[in-house]
SEMI-473609 format. One line per 4 residues: number of its first residue (from 1); for each residue y, x, z of C-alpha. Coordinates in steps of 0.02 Angstrom, whole numbers, m for minus. Example, Ala and Ser with C-alpha at 12.3 -4.5 7.8 and 13.67 -1.06 7.14 Angstrom:
2
1> m225 615 390 ~ m53 684 357 .
END
This chain:
839
1> m199 2589 1483 ~ m132 2624 1659 ~ m96 2443 1705 ~ m277 2399 1680 .
5> m349 2552 1778 ~ m420 2525 1952 ~ m359 2628 2100 ~ m490 2746 2171 .
9> m587 2689 2322 ~ m648 2809 2458 ~ m828 2810 2504 ~ m805 2769 2686 .
13> m684 2627 2660 ~ m746 2454 2706 ~ m746 2372 2536 ~ m903 2269 2545 .
17> m990 2387 2421 ~ m1127 2515 2446 ~ m1098 2696 2410 ~ m1206 2683 2256 .
21> m1091 2550 2186 ~ m947 2672 2177 ~ m1045 2805 2083 ~ m1034 2783 1895 .
25> m1194 2812 1799 ~ m1161 2923 1645 ~ m1294 2835 1544 ~ m1218 2666 1584 .
29> m1045 2732 1539 ~ m1103 2796 1369 ~ m1193 2631 1336 ~ m1038 2529 1380 .
33> m931 2637 1267 ~ m1051 2618 1121 ~ m1058 2429 1149 ~ m868 2420 1147 .
37> m859 2519 985 ~ m990 2408 904 ~ m899 2252 963 ~ m735 2316 890 .
41> m818 2353 725 ~ m896 2180 720 ~ m726 2100 757 ~ m646 2202 620 .
45> m782 2151 496 ~ m762 1968 544 ~ m573 1983 524 ~ m590 2057 350 .
49> m711 1921 301 ~ m590 1787 363 ~ m448 1868 265 ~ m550 1866 105 .
53> m596 1685 133 ~ m414 1634 161 ~ m355 1734 10 ~ m480 1642 m100 .
57> m428 1475 m27 ~ m243 1509 m58 ~ m274 1568 m234 ~ m365 1405 m275 .
61> m254 1291 m169 ~ m81 1366 m137 ~ m18 1206 m54 ~ m135 1223 94 .
65> m10 1238 237 ~ m136 1277 375 ~ m218 1414 270 ~ m48 1500 251 .
69> m20 1495 440 ~ m192 1566 480 ~ m175 1701 347 ~ m8 1759 419 .
73> m80 1765 595 ~ m227 1873 542 ~ m116 1993 442 ~ 3 2010 590 .
77> m145 2050 703 ~ m214 2178 581 ~ m45 2263 558 ~ m41 2257 367 .
81> 148 2252 348 ~ 166 2240 160 ~ 37 2103 143 ~ 117 2012 290 .
85> 288 2014 206 ~ 214 1950 44 ~ 117 1812 132 ~ 273 1753 223 .
89> 376 1751 63 ~ 240 1656 m30 ~ 230 1525 105 ~ 418 1505 116 .
93> 425 1479 m72 ~ 324 1320 m49 ~ 364 1264 128 ~ 499 1284 260 .
97> 440 1395 402 ~ 444 1336 581 ~ 578 1410 697 ~ 442 1506 791 .
101> 382 1587 629 ~ 561 1639 585 ~ 585 1718 757 ~ 421 1815 740 .
105> 468 1874 566 ~ 642 1931 616 ~ 580 2022 770 ~ 443 2109 670 .
109> 569 2170 542 ~ 694 2221 677 ~ 561 2328 763 ~ 523 2417 599 .
113> 702 2454 547 ~ 848 2543 627 ~ 1019 2471 659 ~ 1086 2532 492 .
117> 964 2416 402 ~ 1004 2265 510 ~ 1069 2167 361 ~ 891 2127 305 .
121> 852 2055 478 ~ 1015 1958 476 ~ 967 1878 310 ~ 803 1819 386 .
125> 897 1734 528 ~ 1014 1653 403 ~ 867 1583 306 ~ 789 1519 466 .
129> 940 1426 537 ~ 968 1343 367 ~ 799 1256 370 ~ 786 1176 543 .
133> 900 1148 692 ~ 830 1259 830 ~ 930 1312 984 ~ 807 1454 1026 .
137> 823 1521 848 ~ 1014 1519 858 ~ 1009 1607 1026 ~ 895 1742 957 .
141> 1010 1763 809 ~ 1164 1782 918 ~ 1079 1903 1037 ~ 1009 2006 894 .
145> 1181 2024 815 ~ 1260 2078 979 ~ 1118 2202 1010 ~ 1086 2279 840 .
149> 1246 2260 739 ~ 1344 2422 768 ~ 1515 2342 740 ~ 1484 2200 861 .
153> 1403 2313 989 ~ 1553 2432 986 ~ 1674 2283 1002 ~ 1773 2335 850 .
157> 1897 2213 778 ~ 1785 2173 630 ~ 1633 2157 743 ~ 1721 2039 863 .
161> 1783 1932 718 ~ 1609 1927 643 ~ 1530 1877 809 ~ 1660 1741 840 .
165> 1631 1666 667 ~ 1445 1664 702 ~ 1471 1579 871 ~ 1583 1448 791 .
169> 1447 1413 662 ~ 1320 1395 801 ~ 1435 1276 896 ~ 1461 1170 741 .
173> 1275 1163 704 ~ 1200 1143 878 ~ 1329 1122 1017 ~ 1311 931 1013 .
177> 1127 949 1059 ~ 1129 849 1222 ~ 984 934 1310 ~ 1001 1115 1246 .
181> 1177 1131 1177 ~ 1240 1210 1338 ~ 1142 1368 1294 ~ 1255 1399 1145 .
185> 1414 1366 1245 ~ 1359 1478 1388 ~ 1321 1621 1267 ~ 1491 1596 1185 .
189> 1584 1605 1352 ~ 1485 1758 1406 ~ 1531 1845 1244 ~ 1716 1809 1266 .
193> 1711 1863 1449 ~ 1627 2026 1396 ~ 1775 2059 1281 ~ 1897 2025 1423 .
197> 1823 2155 1541 ~ 1868 2316 1447 ~ 2048 2263 1413 ~ 2167 2373 1511 .
201> 2264 2289 1651 ~ 2425 2359 1582 ~ 2399 2267 1418 ~ 2456 2101 1491 .
205> 2485 2015 1325 ~ 2310 2053 1257 ~ 2230 2005 1422 ~ 2324 1840 1434 .
209> 2278 1800 1254 ~ 2093 1828 1292 ~ 2105 1724 1452 ~ 2178 1579 1352 .
213> 2038 1597 1226 ~ 1906 1584 1364 ~ 1998 1436 1442 ~ 2002 1348 1272 .
217> 1813 1371 1252 ~ 1787 1299 1427 ~ 1895 1147 1386 ~ 1797 1113 1227 .
221> 1636 1136 1325 ~ 1687 1008 1458 ~ 1730 876 1327 ~ 1554 864 1257 .
225> 1420 753 1337 ~ 1287 879 1386 ~ 1150 880 1517 ~ 1235 997 1645 .
229> 1415 942 1645 ~ 1438 959 1833 ~ 1375 1138 1839 ~ 1490 1178 1693 .
233> 1638 1105 1788 ~ 1597 1211 1941 ~ 1581 1367 1832 ~ 1750 1331 1755 .
237> 1833 1311 1926 ~ 1755 1473 1986 ~ 1822 1564 1835 ~ 1996 1490 1862 .
241> 1992 1551 2042 ~ 1951 1725 1977 ~ 2106 1716 1870 ~ 2211 1682 2026 .
245> 2224 1492 2018 ~ 2205 1390 2177 ~ 2057 1272 2151 ~ 1911 1211 2255 .
249> 1767 1297 2165 ~ 1634 1204 2265 ~ 1695 1028 2227 ~ 1666 929 2068 .
253> 1831 836 2092 ~ 1926 834 1928 ~ 2096 798 2005 ~ 2133 983 2025 .
257> 2120 1022 1839 ~ 2239 970 1701 ~ 2245 786 1660 ~ 2191 798 1479 .
261> 2040 905 1525 ~ 1994 786 1666 ~ 2007 637 1550 ~ 1897 720 1418 .
265> 1772 770 1552 ~ 1759 592 1622 ~ 1735 521 1447 ~ 1597 648 1411 .
269> 1514 606 1576 ~ 1512 421 1532 ~ 1441 458 1361 ~ 1303 562 1437 .
273> 1257 425 1560 ~ 1242 302 1416 ~ 1121 422 1329 ~ 1025 490 1477 .
277> 880 368 1467 ~ 866 394 1279 ~ 861 582 1304 ~ 723 563 1433 .
281> 619 461 1311 ~ 623 590 1170 ~ 599 741 1283 ~ 453 675 1386 .
285> 289 766 1359 ~ 172 625 1414 ~ 203 511 1263 ~ 114 504 1096 .
289> 191 562 933 ~ 209 385 868 ~ 298 331 1028 ~ 414 481 1020 .
293> 455 438 839 ~ 500 260 887 ~ 609 326 1029 ~ 701 435 903 .
297> 731 286 790 ~ 800 184 935 ~ 912 329 985 ~ 975 343 805 .
301> 1017 158 800 ~ 1118 180 959 ~ 1215 329 889 ~ 1249 238 726 .
305> 1320 92 823 ~ 1435 215 913 ~ 1508 268 746 ~ 1509 459 762 .
309> 1430 535 603 ~ 1422 709 680 ~ 1318 651 827 ~ 1205 549 710 .
313> 1177 700 600 ~ 1135 812 748 ~ 1008 686 810 ~ 930 673 637 .
317> 914 862 635 ~ 828 859 805 ~ 707 726 743 ~ 670 823 584 .
321> 629 977 688 ~ 501 877 787 ~ 434 782 635 ~ 459 900 486 .
325> 339 811 367 ~ 386 630 404 ~ 436 559 235 ~ 507 401 316 .
329> 622 505 425 ~ 684 609 278 ~ 716 451 178 ~ 815 374 322 .
333> 915 534 343 ~ 960 554 159 ~ 1006 371 141 ~ 1124 387 288 .
337> 1207 541 213 ~ 1224 456 43 ~ 1310 312 129 ~ 1429 414 238 .
341> 1460 581 150 ~ 1415 534 m30 ~ 1421 713 m96 ~ 1447 891 m40 .
345> 1349 1045 6 ~ 1284 966 166 ~ 1200 823 74 ~ 1133 939 m61 .
349> 1062 1055 71 ~ 975 912 161 ~ 898 850 m2 ~ 838 1026 m42 .
353> 752 1038 127 ~ 682 862 111 ~ 598 897 m56 ~ 524 1058 12 .
357> 459 974 170 ~ 389 819 80 ~ 366 869 m103 ~ 244 726 m132 .
361> 378 591 m113 ~ 447 546 m284 ~ 594 447 m216 ~ 664 603 m130 .
365> 663 698 m296 ~ 746 552 m387 ~ 886 543 m260 ~ 901 732 m259 .
369> 938 728 m446 ~ 1068 592 m418 ~ 1146 695 m277 ~ 1161 846 m391 .
373> 1240 741 m528 ~ 1360 662 m404 ~ 1410 835 m343 ~ 1444 893 m522 .
377> 1306 1022 m520 ~ 1273 1123 m676 ~ 1142 1074 m802 ~ 1047 1232 m757 .
381> 1033 1179 m575 ~ 985 1000 m616 ~ 857 1055 m745 ~ 780 1178 m621 .
385> 762 1040 m490 ~ 685 923 m619 ~ 559 1052 m680 ~ 512 1091 m500 .
389> 482 906 m464 ~ 359 893 m610 ~ 248 1022 m525 ~ 225 909 m374 .
393> 85 783 m353 ~ 142 604 m324 ~ 35 459 m267 ~ 78 340 m412 .
397> 120 355 m596 ~ 272 245 m570 ~ 350 387 m469 ~ 334 503 m620 .
401> 406 368 m732 ~ 554 342 m616 ~ 584 529 m613 ~ 588 541 m804 .
405> 702 391 m819 ~ 821 463 m689 ~ 830 624 m788 ~ 869 529 m948 .
409> 998 421 m858 ~ 1091 576 m800 ~ 1091 655 m973 ~ 1152 493 m1051 .
413> 1295 473 m927 ~ 1355 652 m947 ~ 1342 647 m1137 ~ 1436 481 m1144 .
417> 1575 542 m1029 ~ 1576 720 m1096 ~ 1574 785 m917 ~ 1490 941 m851 .
421> 1508 1126 m881 ~ 1367 1139 m1006 ~ 1356 1088 m1186 ~ 1246 933 m1193 .
425> 1177 844 m1345 ~ 1061 701 m1386 ~ 916 818 m1426 ~ 894 849 m1239 .
429> 870 662 m1210 ~ 746 653 m1352 ~ 647 800 m1281 ~ 643 717 m1111 .
433> 578 554 m1186 ~ 445 646 m1284 ~ 391 743 m1130 ~ 377 581 m1032 .
437> 278 494 m1169 ~ 157 639 m1187 ~ 129 645 m1000 ~ 119 459 m960 .
441> 43 376 m1115 ~ m138 428 m1080 ~ m128 357 m905 ~ m16 203 m925 .
445> m86 114 m1078 ~ m40 m71 m1092 ~ 76 m66 m941 ~ 252 m129 m918 .
449> 309 44 m866 ~ 262 123 m1032 ~ 345 m22 m1124 ~ 503 4 m1022 .
453> 506 189 m1067 ~ 488 159 m1254 ~ 612 14 m1256 ~ 742 127 m1174 .
457> 700 265 m1296 ~ 719 155 m1448 ~ 883 86 m1381 ~ 957 260 m1360 .
461> 895 312 m1533 ~ 1002 172 m1602 ~ 1155 189 m1489 ~ 1169 377 m1463 .
465> 1061 447 m1602 ~ 1116 319 m1734 ~ 943 333 m1812 ~ 857 167 m1854 .
469> 702 252 m1926 ~ 682 352 m1765 ~ 694 191 m1663 ~ 560 109 m1771 .
473> 455 265 m1753 ~ 463 246 m1563 ~ 394 69 m1574 ~ 261 118 m1699 .
477> 201 259 m1586 ~ 188 135 m1441 ~ 89 10 m1547 ~ m37 145 m1591 .
481> m88 162 m1409 ~ m44 m14 m1348 ~ m81 m124 m1499 ~ m160 m259 m1391 .
485> m3 m279 m1286 ~ 90 m435 m1338 ~ 254 m383 m1256 ~ 263 m226 m1362 .
489> 257 m328 m1524 ~ 382 m453 m1458 ~ 505 m316 m1407 ~ 489 m233 m1577 .
493> 523 m400 m1663 ~ 670 m434 m1546 ~ 751 m269 m1597 ~ 738 m312 m1782 .
497> 807 m487 m1754 ~ 952 m417 m1652 ~ 992 m302 m1799 ~ 980 m455 m1917 .
501> 832 m377 m2009 ~ 741 m542 m2041 ~ 620 m479 m2172 ~ 566 m334 m2062 .
505> 538 m452 m1915 ~ 435 m568 m2027 ~ 329 m421 m2083 ~ 290 m379 m1902 .
509> 238 m559 m1870 ~ 119 m550 m2017 ~ 41 m392 m1943 ~ 11 m461 m1769 .
513> m20 m650 m1779 ~ m207 m627 m1808 ~ m230 m499 m1669 ~ m321 m539 m1509 .
517> m211 m536 m1352 ~ m255 m571 m1173 ~ m235 m744 m1098 ~ m140 m863 m1211 .
521> m53 m720 m1301 ~ m137 m758 m1467 ~ m73 m937 m1465 ~ 98 m881 m1405 .
525> 126 m760 m1548 ~ 78 m896 m1674 ~ 198 m1021 m1600 ~ 331 m885 m1591 .
529> 312 m853 m1778 ~ 335 m1038 m1817 ~ 489 m1046 m1706 ~ 558 m890 m1791 .
533> 538 m968 m1965 ~ 621 m1130 m1908 ~ 772 m1034 m1845 ~ 789 m896 m1975 .
537> 676 m934 m2125 ~ 679 m1049 m2274 ~ 570 m1203 m2298 ~ 449 m1100 m2403 .
541> 440 m968 m2266 ~ 400 m1103 m2139 ~ 264 m1179 m2250 ~ 187 m1008 m2278 .
545> 187 m973 m2092 ~ 105 m1141 m2055 ~ m32 m1105 m2182 ~ m67 m940 m2095 .
549> m51 m999 m1916 ~ m138 m1170 m1919 ~ m315 m1105 m1955 ~ m287 m970 m1826 .
553> m236 m1097 m1692 ~ m387 m1207 m1733 ~ m501 m1057 m1718 ~ m425 m1011 m1550 .
557> m439 m1189 m1486 ~ m623 m1197 m1534 ~ m654 m1031 m1448 ~ m568 m1095 m1289 .
561> m676 m1251 m1287 ~ m834 m1149 m1307 ~ m783 m1034 m1166 ~ m743 m1181 m1053 .
565> m910 m1261 m1094 ~ m1002 m1100 m1051 ~ m910 m1084 m888 ~ m943 m1266 m843 .
569> m1128 m1252 m887 ~ m1147 m1091 m789 ~ m1063 m1166 m637 ~ m1171 m1323 m647 .
573> m1330 m1220 m661 ~ m1280 m1119 m511 ~ m1247 m1276 m409 ~ m1416 m1346 m461 .
577> m1502 m1187 m407 ~ m1409 m1194 m242 ~ m1470 m1372 m212 ~ m1649 m1321 m249 .
581> m1639 m1172 m132 ~ m1567 m1282 5 ~ m1705 m1409 m18 ~ m1837 m1273 m8 .
585> m1765 m1207 155 ~ m1760 m1382 228 ~ m1943 m1411 183 ~ m1993 m1250 269 .
589> m1898 m1291 428 ~ m1957 m1473 436 ~ m2137 m1421 405 ~ m2131 m1296 548 .
593> m2056 m1425 667 ~ m2193 m1553 628 ~ m2330 m1425 654 ~ m2262 m1381 826 .
597> m2246 m1560 885 ~ m2412 m1630 824 ~ m2564 m1637 936 ~ m2730 m1561 887 .
601> m2805 m1729 844 ~ m2658 m1783 738 ~ m2660 m1617 648 ~ m2842 m1643 606 .
605> m2823 m1813 523 ~ m2639 m1835 473 ~ m2549 m1667 455 ~ m2598 m1645 273 .
609> m2545 m1822 229 ~ m2378 m1806 319 ~ m2334 m1636 247 ~ m2378 m1693 72 .
613> m2276 m1850 91 ~ m2124 m1759 162 ~ m2135 m1624 29 ~ m2144 m1748 m113 .
617> m2009 m1858 m39 ~ m1889 m1712 m12 ~ m1922 m1640 m184 ~ m1899 m1809 m263 .
621> m1734 m1840 m177 ~ m1661 m1671 m223 ~ m1727 m1682 m400 ~ m1644 m1851 m415 .
625> m1479 m1773 m362 ~ m1502 m1635 m491 ~ m1544 m1758 m629 ~ m1399 m1869 m581 .
629> m1285 m1716 m593 ~ m1352 m1671 m765 ~ m1332 m1848 m830 ~ m1155 m1861 m761 .
633> m1077 m1697 m819 ~ m929 m1795 m882 ~ m898 m1864 m706 ~ m942 m1711 m604 .
637> m761 m1668 m574 ~ m741 m1824 m467 ~ m895 m1781 m365 ~ m829 m1604 m334 .
641> m662 m1673 m282 ~ m746 m1794 m160 ~ m842 m1647 m86 ~ m680 m1551 m66 .
645> m605 m1701 22 ~ m755 m1711 138 ~ m747 m1524 178 ~ m559 m1525 206 .
649> m511 m1697 268 ~ m346 m1636 337 ~ m291 m1554 175 ~ m344 m1691 53 .
653> m276 m1863 24 ~ m385 m2019 29 ~ m411 m2108 m135 ~ m424 m2280 m56 .
657> m288 m2396 m119 ~ m200 m2256 m213 ~ m132 m2259 m390 ~ m216 m2106 m462 .
661> m246 m2051 m641 ~ m388 m1936 m690 ~ m339 m1811 m826 ~ m470 m1713 m921 .
665> m482 m1600 m1074 ~ m330 m1501 m1016 ~ m293 m1322 m1066 ~ m353 m1204 m931 .
669> m180 m1125 m932 ~ m94 m1289 m887 ~ 1 m1283 m722 ~ 73 m1415 m607 .
673> 242 m1393 m692 ~ 167 m1433 m862 ~ 93 m1597 m798 ~ 258 m1641 m713 .
677> 348 m1612 m878 ~ 216 m1713 m973 ~ 235 m1865 m858 ~ 424 m1845 m839 .
681> 457 m1993 m954 ~ 339 m2101 m849 ~ 406 m2047 m680 ~ 339 m2091 m509 .
685> 229 m1936 m490 ~ 196 m1900 m306 ~ 60 m1768 m312 ~ m40 m1663 m435 .
689> m207 m1581 m397 ~ m285 m1467 m527 ~ m470 m1437 m497 ~ m523 m1255 m487 .
693> m693 m1179 m513 ~ m756 m1121 m343 ~ m841 m968 m418 ~ m707 m903 m538 .
697> m553 m981 m458 ~ m488 m1033 m630 ~ m436 m1205 m686 ~ m575 m1319 m750 .
701> m459 m1419 m861 ~ m467 m1569 m743 ~ m334 m1644 m630 ~ m289 m1793 m522 .
705> m111 m1861 m532 ~ m47 m1982 m398 ~ 88 m2109 m439 ~ 199 m2215 m329 .
709> 135 m2383 m391 ~ 21 m2465 m518 ~ 163 m2488 m642 ~ 190 m2301 m660 .
713> 2 m2275 m667 ~ m16 m2399 m811 ~ 123 m2309 m905 ~ 35 m2143 m876 .
717> m133 m2209 m939 ~ m42 m2269 m1095 ~ m9 m2085 m1139 ~ m196 m2060 m1166 .
721> m243 m1949 m1314 ~ m71 m1865 m1319 ~ m56 m1676 m1342 ~ m15 m1550 m1204 .
725> m19 m1363 m1239 ~ m116 m1390 m1399 ~ m251 m1503 m1322 ~ m273 m1692 m1329 .
729> m278 m1758 m1152 ~ m397 m1892 m1089 ~ m309 m2001 m958 ~ m392 m2142 m861 .
733> m381 m2231 m695 ~ m472 m2140 m558 ~ m587 m2238 m442 ~ m711 m2116 m365 .
737> m760 m2241 m230 ~ m826 m2366 m357 ~ m924 m2233 m449 ~ m997 m2176 m285 .
741> m1056 m2354 m244 ~ m1133 m2375 m417 ~ m1223 m2209 m403 ~ m1288 m2255 m231 .
745> m1346 m2426 m291 ~ m1444 m2353 m435 ~ m1525 m2226 m321 ~ m1570 m2353 m187 .
749> m1652 m2477 m310 ~ m1757 m2340 m389 ~ m1677 m2345 m562 ~ m1681 m2158 m576 .
753> m1862 m2154 m521 ~ m1913 m2285 m648 ~ m1817 m2196 m785 ~ m1908 m2035 m746 .
757> m2081 m2115 m723 ~ m2144 m2056 m893 ~ m2100 m1878 m853 ~ m2165 m1885 m676 .
761> m2336 m1941 m734 ~ m2354 m2088 m614 ~ m2278 m2260 m583 ~ m2289 m2400 m459 .
765> m2348 m2572 m516 ~ m2235 m2722 m514 ~ m2339 m2802 m379 ~ m2320 m2650 m270 .
769> m2132 m2650 m304 ~ m2118 m2834 m256 ~ m2216 m2814 m95 ~ m2120 m2657 m44 .
773> m1941 m2713 m66 ~ m1820 m2613 37 ~ m1936 m2461 39 ~ m1898 m2327 m90 .
777> m2054 m2259 m172 ~ m2072 m2072 m158 ~ m2036 m1968 m311 ~ m2157 m1839 m377 .
781> m2073 m1681 m443 ~ m2089 m1648 m627 ~ m2187 m1495 m680 ~ m2116 m1399 m828 .
785> m2211 m1338 m980 ~ m2359 m1455 m952 ~ m2401 m1620 m1036 ~ m2465 m1758 m920 .
789> m2612 m1870 m964 ~ m2596 m2057 m946 ~ m2768 m2071 m862 ~ m2751 m2006 m687 .
793> m2897 m1985 m570 ~ m2860 m1990 m386 ~ m2974 m1888 m277 ~ m2987 m1862 m90 .
797> m2982 m1975 59 ~ m2798 m1960 108 ~ m2667 m2074 33 ~ m2509 m2000 m31 .
801> m2409 m2155 m73 ~ m2376 m2226 101 ~ m2370 m2158 279 ~ m2503 m2221 399 .
805> m2377 m2288 525 ~ m2291 m2414 409 ~ m2351 m2586 355 ~ m2468 m2577 205 .
809> m2446 m2658 39 ~ m2493 m2844 40 ~ m2408 m2882 205 ~ m2343 m3061 193 .
813> m2243 m3080 350 ~ m2097 m3151 249 ~ m2206 m3293 183 ~ m2242 m3413 328 .
817> m2397 m3518 314 ~ m2486 m3398 198 ~ m2539 m3268 325 ~ m2727 m3242 331 .
821> m2839 m3129 429 ~ m2874 m3030 272 ~ m2688 m3006 240 ~ m2656 m2944 415 .
825> m2796 m2817 404 ~ m2730 m2648 341 ~ m2803 m2586 178 ~ m2910 m2433 172 .
829> m2880 m2275 70 ~ m3003 m2328 m63 ~ m2913 m2495 m84 ~ m2749 m2405 m106 .
833> m2826 m2290 m234 ~ m2896 m2437 m335 ~ m2727 m2521 m336 ~ m2644 m2369 m414 .
837> m2781 m2347 m542 ~ m2765 m2529 m597 ~ m2579 m2513 m615 .
END
């Protein structure tokens, strides 16, 4: 092309190049040409490959927005017109196109058609301006009409009328745009001024009429808060001077113009000043998308407080153009329109655009259906919107359920009121329910949503369909898939009782009382049957129900006790294992510390003795704690509570001098309210603490109840062995401090060690015990799976029973007058060994 060709350079000209540089080598030229052709062919091959890849992607995933955009760009570059049209139509079927894409499409079609076929281009512009608010798109539309429409271009009466109608539409849609609205007004004034020029000077009436029209547009223009009000005022004054009026065209003083125009201009200027900082925030380019969104929301709050719905709507449209796929923004916008406009084509159009921009939001589709019903849309239009919504993918099943229920609600209302243009009947409701059940039942088994759907269905079968068998069929179909759902059975029974069908309700009880339900549902259905027979049945019916229910309740109670026992045993075993692991870690750490601190000589003679002694002593202590825990399973709840108090001293209350009752053998479903109700006749309850298992978080069936004084406590203890939630409670005074002292006393005096001496395989003689009062003998851990012999042979030179740095057995310092030289002399290892063998 000529614009890319270089001008020739003479040989002798000082260009900084040698003569050889200006001479083109034919071989090099042919090589460059061949390289260019090969490069073009490679680009074309790559482009075809990309097109095939995008076509495959769109065939498998039509909702891929980015793939549509890339596919259209490649087709436009390759010049495949028919495929390009098809691709654009396919994309617009699923998504709104951006204003830039509409402008490209319209210009492409305008370049391919002549002015006689301009209607097709005009339709494209109409589709574009109906999707998003875009000032550039409106300007292109207006310019295209003035340029390509023959009637408008020739300034015929019909053409001028058509152009004016289009300008008025543009003003209504976009003239309140604070930052860009002046572009529409300027184009409007230029159009009217262009009409004024060809009017003959002799036609004074026509010319004056056109001048008044232009003046009216200027006055409207000056009353709107836009970004360039002052320049607009100066342009207006200049135009008035051209019409022969005496004004200062270079001054922005409003005193020279009419009072009502000046007043409107000053008000618009004040409004713009109040919004100037908000406009700067949403038009700045150096802020993030999230910040810009927040600025829009603040701006919207300001406009709503001003109370002008038109300005609020324009600002929402601007925000939607910048954030077309923001579901939150669409929801805010539609809620505002529902509140202010209620119904009408504007609201319906916004909902249509919202569901196309964010088709994955179920709430938008639900409210779209309500909008159509409120606007008295035909059943055909509502049904089409509903069927379209079912093709979308929502994030939760509840959104699908809400959509089906909204559809049924609308049909029910219109059938009941006999409104609408179409013939409606109950079969349409029944089909909608069946469609919902088929779609949702596989995915929503044993959920409240599915129960809600079938309960509504059965209700309408009775009220609108007048078909009891159909209503029962609805419940039976639900029980086939949700037979373990207690609420389904209860709702079915409630319907029969409401219809006074006592025998049918009793038959349902007989079918479900022996079923297994989650939680306490099995007990609840049994008690519900007994209550039903007391209220509706005869004495024989009640006796029959008790015969059926009583064995079932006993079986359930036994099962609960077994489960609680397993849970308690498992938790105890886990705590025991934790204690053992902790003791093992402590032995390792203490052994390492002793090894580091001992000298070489001490390690040689005493390290083995010390390690053995510490190991046995530590094992013995921890084993004693484990054995104590196993022997006191009935009291372990108090020990756990004391540990919780020690860990959380600020959250627990001290037991000292408190009137507290310990309650055991409770139902694991018992809550604080149940205990409050149980002790309501006693009174004086100040606090209730139900003990929870630290592994499962469930109740352990144990609780502490604090009372105001000893009198209330005594009355509470008197309720021992009374029933609560089907279990006989055990109530006693709580005194964890005393139990703790008793446990410590037994441990300190060696009762546990003496009780376990047979299993440990060794014991200390009475003499040794008397001489070593105040010193607890070390415990030897019990080995499992091995029977100990009574005759024990002690080998080796190191003693294990006593450290070397303490006073030996036989020390008589507490017996004055009896001390001898032999007593004061420490015993050797052999003497120690003989003492143990004799004992």
